C-alpha positions in Angstrom: 2.8 -15.2 -4.8 -0.2 -13.3 -2.7 0.7 -11.5 0.0 -1.4 -12.0 2.7 -0.5 -10.8 6.1 -1.1 -13.9 7.9 -2.9 -17.6 7.5 -6.0 -16.7 9.2 -6.7 -15.1 12.2 -4.9 -17.2 14.5 -2.2 -17.0 11.5 1.5 -16.8 12.3 3.7 -14.2 10.4 6.4 -14.9 7.9 9.3 -14.2 10.4 7.9 -16.6 13.0 10.2 -19.6 11.0 13.6 -19.9 9.3 14.0 -20.6 5.4 15.3 -24.3 5.3 17.6 -25.5 2.2 14.5 -26.5 0.0 12.9 -23.1 1.0 16.0 -21.0 -0.5 15.7 -22.8 -3.4 12.8 -22.0 -4.6 12.7 -19.0 -3.9 15.8 -18.4 -5.4 14.3 -19.7 -8.6 10.8 -17.4 -8.0 13.2 -14.3 -8.4 15.0 -16.1 -11.8 11.3 -16.7 -13.9 10.6 -13.3 -12.2 13.7 -11.9 -13.8 13.0 -13.1 -16.9 9.6 -12.4 -17.4 10.5 -8.5 -16.7 13.6 -8.6 -19.6 13.2 -11.2 -21.8 16.3 -14.1 -22.2 19.3 -14.1 -20.5 22.5 -15.6 -20.2 23.9 -17.2 -17.5 26.2 -14.3 -17.0 23.7 -11.8 -17.7 21.8 -13.2 -14.6 24.9 -13.2 -12.6 25.3 -9.5 -13.3 21.7 -8.7 -12.2 21.2 -10.5 -9.5 25.1 -10.0 -7.9 25.9 -13.5 -7.9 28.5 -15.9 -9.2 27.9 -18.0 -12.3 28.1 -20.9 -10.7 25.4 -20.1 -8.2 23.1 -19.1 -11.2 23.5 -22.4 -13.1 23.1 -24.3 -9.7 19.6 -22.4 -9.8 18.5 -23.1 -13.1 19.3 -26.2 -13.4 15.9 -28.1 -11.8 14.2 -25.7 -13.9 15.9 -26.6 -17.5 15.9 -30.7 -16.0 12.2 -30.2 -15.7 11.8 -28.2 -19.4 10.4 -24.9 -17.5 13.9 -23.3 -18.8 15.9 -23.9 -22.0 18.8 -22.3 -23.5 18.4 -21.0 -26.6 20.6 -20.6 -29.9 24.1 -19.8 -28.8 24.9 -16.2 -28.9 28.1 -14.6 -30.5 30.5 -14.3 -28.0 32.0 -10.7 -26.9 35.3 -12.3 -26.0 37.9 -13.7 -28.4 38.0 -17.4 -28.3 35.2 -17.1 -25.7 32.7 -19.9 -25.4 29.3 -18.3 -26.8 26.7 -17.8 -24.8 23.4 -19.2 -25.1 20.7 -17.5 -23.3 17.6 -18.8 -21.0 14.3 -18.7 -21.7 10.9 -20.5 -21.1 10.5 -23.8 -22.7 7.4 -25.4 -24.8 7.1 -28.4 -22.8 5.4 -27.2 -19.9 2.2 -24.8 -20.0 -0.1 -23.9 -17.6 -4.3 -24.0 -17.3 -6.0 -21.0 -17.3 -10.1 -20.6 -16.5 -11.7 -17.3 -16.7 -15.5 -17.9 -15.4 -18.3 -15.0 -14.9 -22.2 -15.3 -14.5 -22.5 -15.7 -18.0 -19.3 -17.7 -19.6 -16.5 -19.2 -19.2 -13.2 -19.5 -21.1 -10.3 -22.4 -20.7 -7.2 -21.7 -22.4 -3.8 -23.6 -22.9 -1.2 -20.6 -21.9 3.0 -21.5 -22.3 4.8 -20.6 -19.5 6.1 -17.4 -22.2 2.5 -16.3 -22.2 1.7 -17.3 -25.6 -1.9 -18.5 -26.0 -1.9 -21.9 -27.9 -5.5 -23.4 -27.6 -8.6 -21.2 -26.1 -12.3 -21.9 -25.9 -15.1 -20.0 -25.0 -18.5 -20.9 -24.0 -21.7 -18.9 -23.7 -23.2 -20.2 -20.1 -25.9 -17.7 -20.1 -28.1 -20.1 -21.6 -27.5 -22.9 -19.4 -29.7 -24.3 -16.3 -27.8 -24.1 -13.0 -28.6 -27.5 -12.1 -26.4 -28.6 -14.9 -24.1 -25.5 -14.9 -21.3 -27.9 -13.2 -20.7 -30.7 -15.0 -21.3 -28.7 -18.3 -18.2 -26.1 -17.0 -16.3 -29.3 -16.3 -16.7 -31.0 -19.6 -16.1 -28.1 -21.6 -12.7 -27.3 -19.8 -10.9 -31.0 -19.4 -12.0 -31.4 -22.9 -9.2 -28.1 -23.2 -7.0 -29.5 -20.9 -6.4 -33.3 -20.2 -4.1 -33.9 -23.5 -1.5 -31.1 -22.0 1.6 -31.1 -19.5 1.1 -28.8 -17.0 2.5 -26.9 -14.6 -0.6 -26.0 -13.3 -3.9 -24.2 -13.8 -5.3 -21.0 -12.3 -9.2 -20.3 -12.3 -10.4 -16.9 -12.1 -13.5 -16.2 -10.4 -15.8 -13.3 -11.4 -16.9 -13.3 -7.3 -15.7 -14.0 -3.8 -13.4 -17.0 -3.2 -12.0 -18.8 -0.8 -8.7 -18.8 -1.0 -7.4 -21.9 1.0 -10.2 -24.2 -0.4 -10.5 -22.2 -4.2 -14.2 -22.5 -3.9 -16.3 -19.8 -5.4 -18.6 -18.3 -2.1 -20.5 -15.6 -4.2 -21.3 -14.5 -7.2 -24.0 -11.2 -7.0 -24.7 -11.7 -10.6 -25.7 -15.4 -10.8 -26.1 -17.0 -7.5 -25.7 -20.4 -9.1 -22.4 -20.5 -10.2 -21.4 -20.2 -6.1 -19.9 -23.3 -4.5 -18.8 -25.3 -7.9 -16.0 -27.4 -6.5 -14.5 -27.0 -10.1 -10.9 -26.3 -8.4 -11.2 -29.9 -6.6 -13.1 -31.9 -9.3 -10.0 -30.2 -11.7 -7.1 -31.3 -8.9 -8.4 -35.1 -9.2 -9.0 -35.3 -12.7 -5.7 -33.6 -14.1 -3.1 -34.6 -11.2 -1.6 -31.1 -11.1 -2.1 -28.2 -8.8 -4.8 -26.2 -9.2 -5.6 -22.1 -7.8 -8.6 -20.2 -8.0 -9.1 -16.7 -6.8 -10.9 -13.2 -7.9 -10.5 -12.7 -11.0 -8.7 -9.2 -10.9 -6.5 -10.4 -9.1 -5.4 -12.2 -11.6 -5.4 -9.5 -14.1 -2.7 -7.9 -11.8 -0.7 -11.0 -12.5 -1.2 -10.6 -15.6 -0.4 -6.6 -15.3 2.8 -7.0 -13.5 4.6 -9.8 -15.2 3.7 -10.2 -18.7 2.2 -6.0 -19.0 2.3 -2.4 -18.2 2.7 -2.9 -14.7 6.3 -4.8 -15.1 8.2 -1.8 -14.5 6.1 -0.4 -11.4 6.4 -1.5 -7.8 2.7 -0.7 -7.4 -0.4 -0.2 -9.0 -4.1 -1.0 -9.0 -5.7 -3.6 -12.2 -9.3 -2.2 -12.5 -11.7 -3.8 -14.2 -14.8 -2.2 -15.5 -18.1 -3.0 -17.3 -21.0 -4.7 -15.8 -19.5 -4.9 -12.5 -16.0 -3.0 -10.9 -13.2 -4.9 -9.1 -9.7 -4.3 -8.6 -6.9 -6.1 -8.3 -3.8 -4.5 -5.4 -0.4 -5.0 -6.7 2.0 -3.0 -3.7 5.4 -3.3 -3.5 6.2 -6.1 -5.8 3.1 -8.3 -4.0 0.0 -8.9 -5.4 -1.9 -8.5 -2.4 -5.4 -10.3 -0.5 -6.9 -10.4 2.9 -7.7 -13.6 5.2 -8.7 -16.4 2.8 -8.8 -14.3 0.0 -10.9 -11.3 1.4 -10.8 -7.7 -0.6 -11.0 -6.4 -4.0 -14.7 -5.9 -4.1 -14.2 -2.4 -5.0 -17.5 -1.9 -6.8 -18.8 -2.8 -3.1 -17.8 0.5 -1.5 -20.3 2.6 -0.5 -20.4 6.1 -2.4 -24.3 6.7 -1.2 -26.0 5.4 1.6 -29.3 6.7 0.3 -28.6 5.5 -3.7 -29.9 2.7 -5.7 -29.8 -1.2 -4.4 -27.3 -3.3 -5.8 -26.8 -6.6 -6.3 -25.5 -7.3 -3.3 -28.1 -6.8 -1.5 -27.4 -2.9 0.1 -28.0 0.8 -1.0 -25.1 2.8 -2.8 -22.8 0.4 -3.7 -20.1 1.9 -6.3 -21.3 -0.2 -8.8 -24.6 1.4 -9.2 -23.4 4.6 -10.4 -20.1 3.8 -12.4 -21.1 0.3 -14.3 -22.4 -0.3 -18.1 -25.7 -0.6 -16.1 -26.3 2.7 -15.3 -24.6 3.9 -18.5 -27.1 2.3 -20.3 -30.3 3.8 -18.0 -29.0 7.3 -18.2 -28.7 6.9 -22.0 -32.3 5.7 -22.0 -32.7 8.9 -20.0 -31.4 11.3 -22.4 -33.1 9.4 -25.6 -29.8 8.1 -27.3 -30.7 5.4 -29.7 -30.1 1.2 -28.9 -29.6 2.6 -25.1 -29.4 -1.4 -24.2 -26.0 -1.7 -26.1 -24.3 1.5 -25.2 -20.5 1.0 -24.0 -17.6 3.4 -23.5 -16.6 2.9 -27.6 -20.1 3.8 -29.0 -20.7 6.7 -26.4 -17.1 8.2 -27.1 -18.0 8.3 -30.8 -19.0 11.4 -32.2 -19.1 12.8 -28.7 -17.3 15.9 -30.0 -20.2 16.5 -32.0 -22.9 15.6 -29.8 -22.9 17.6 -25.9 -25.6 14.5 -24.9 -23.2 11.9 -25.1 -20.1 13.9 -24.3 -21.7 15.6 -21.1 -22.8 11.5 -20.3 -18.8 10.4 -20.6 -17.9 13.1 -18.6 -20.3 11.6 -15.6 -19.3 8.3 -16.4 -15.6 9.8 -15.9 -16.4 11.6 -12.7 -18.5 8.3 -11.0 -15.8 5.9 -11.9 -12.6 8.3 -10.8 -13.7 9.3 -7.9 -14.0 5.6 -6.7 -10.8 4.9 -7.9 -9.5 8.3 -5.5 -11.3 6.3 -2.7 -8.9 3.6 -3.3 -6.1 6.4 -3.7 -6.6 7.8 -0.3 -6.3 4.7 1.6 -3.4 2.8 -0.7 -1.8 5.3 -2.2 -1.0 3.2 -5.3 -0.2 5.9 -7.5 -1.2 4.3 -11.0 -4.1 2.7 -12.2 -4.8 0.3 -15.5 -8.1 0.1 -16.6 -9.0 -3.1 -18.1 -13.0 -3.6 -19.9 -15.5 -1.3 -20.9 -13.4 2.1 -20.1 -10.3 1.0 -21.7 -11.8 0.5 -25.0 -13.4 4.0 -24.6 -9.7 5.7 -25.7 -7.5 8.5 -24.6 -10.2 11.6 -24.2 -12.3 9.1 -21.7 -9.2 8.2 -20.2 -8.0 12.1 -19.7 -11.6 12.7 -18.1 -11.4 9.7 -16.0 -7.2 10.6 -14.4 -8.8 14.6 -13.9 -11.8 12.6 -11.8 -8.8 10.8 -10.0 -6.5 13.8 -9.8 -9.1 16.0 -8.1 -10.5 13.9 -5.5 -7.1 12.8 -4.4 -4.3 14.0 -1.9 -2.6 16.6 -3.0 1.0 15.4 -3.5 3.7 14.5 -6.4 3.6 13.0 -8.4 -0.2 13.1 -9.0 -2.1 9.7 -9.7 -2.3 8.4 -13.1 -4.4 6.1 -14.8 -2.8 3.1 -17.8 -5.5 1.6 -20.6 -4.9 -1.4 -21.2 -4.2 -2.7 -24.5 -7.2 -4.5 -27.2 -6.9 -7.7 -27.2 -6.8 -8.0 -23.4 -5.1 -11.1 -22.3 -4.1 -10.0 -18.7 -6.5 -12.3 -17.2 -5.7 -15.2 -18.9 -1.6 -14.5 -19.0 -2.2 -13.7 -15.3 -2.9 -17.6 -14.7 0.5 -18.6 -15.9 2.1 -15.8 -13.5 -0.2 -17.1 -10.7 0.8 -20.6 -11.1 4.4 -19.9 -11.0 4.8 -17.8 -8.5 2.6 -20.5 -6.1 5.2 -23.9 -7.2 7.7 -21.4 -7.0 6.8 -19.2 -3.9 9.4 -16.6 -3.3 8.2 -16.5 0.6 7.3 -20.5 1.5 4.5 -21.4 3.9 5.6 -22.7 7.4 6.4 -26.2 7.3 6.0 -26.1 3.3 2.3 -26.3 4.5 -0.4 -26.3 1.1 -2.3 -23.3 0.3 -5.0 -23.4 -2.3 -3.2 -25.9 -4.8 -2.3 -29.2 -3.6 -5.2 -31.6 -3.7 
């Protein structure tokens, strides 16, 4: 689940209470589910070997998951032992699914995703032209049209903006203030009758990387969104991290130049003012590049080997992004940064320049920090919604007294 030091400023630590038998069952089911995501289908015997328990223990843990249709037994494998009973691997069933919603300032995506990460239905709506007084009802109608007919384990909303984790409410979106305080989570809980969770979208992206992406074998990494804005999901010691009430992750608003340009947040010199598409397009215009208002990393890198203006601008852009990542590395020491969005589509050369800047400005120790690019098409946020729902329906560290967080109505 999302790791948080406490439930608030006066919150108690997890060590202040004992797990009851129900808590232990939830935690063990969480461990089995995470293992299946990392490895693929496994038989009961294989699960028992990997988890260092008996087959009977594994059966006791997985049986409730089979009963609700979350896991199913696949076709039998040929037994390796003479006369042995054919083994039937366990994998995610198709009966239960998860709802995934990604809400940014100018568009909303709603999807139905299988627990195995397969996207069954997806609908995207451009919201940039919708009046702000009509926005809540329009988004709600679109989302429920996708989700209402499905049997859902739960729903996750990935917001591009600051979110209050206990309530699931979007507190602030600097690029479109009118999207703030839309009570989408509470409306969906009432309408759908299932747990609904909401958090900052790079945090959901980190779940996607950790459970179904390039972070599956890593203990720690930063999941970085690049493009119009900058944000980071922190995965540390096998947990997605957040601050009190869902704070943190707004890496784009680290101040890197106190005398820099104004930022949409109201301050000056934020990382976003020097390392996003807005900055890149302004510099492209100053350099006289054609159609600067549509420049992206991908377009910039095309022909950069023959065009020194393009190459110089791309290096400056990479340096600014790498410098900000180095600041994060100085504090958290995550070691690996998985880049999504605009920079990820810029290709290997841009990755190398960004990594060079990261290494140059980071502590000198082995191994040096590195950058990995997400693959295209990038479904990390949508698939991350599935992982977040599962980790909160089956928490590895249950809350004191079974107190719900975010998802319950």
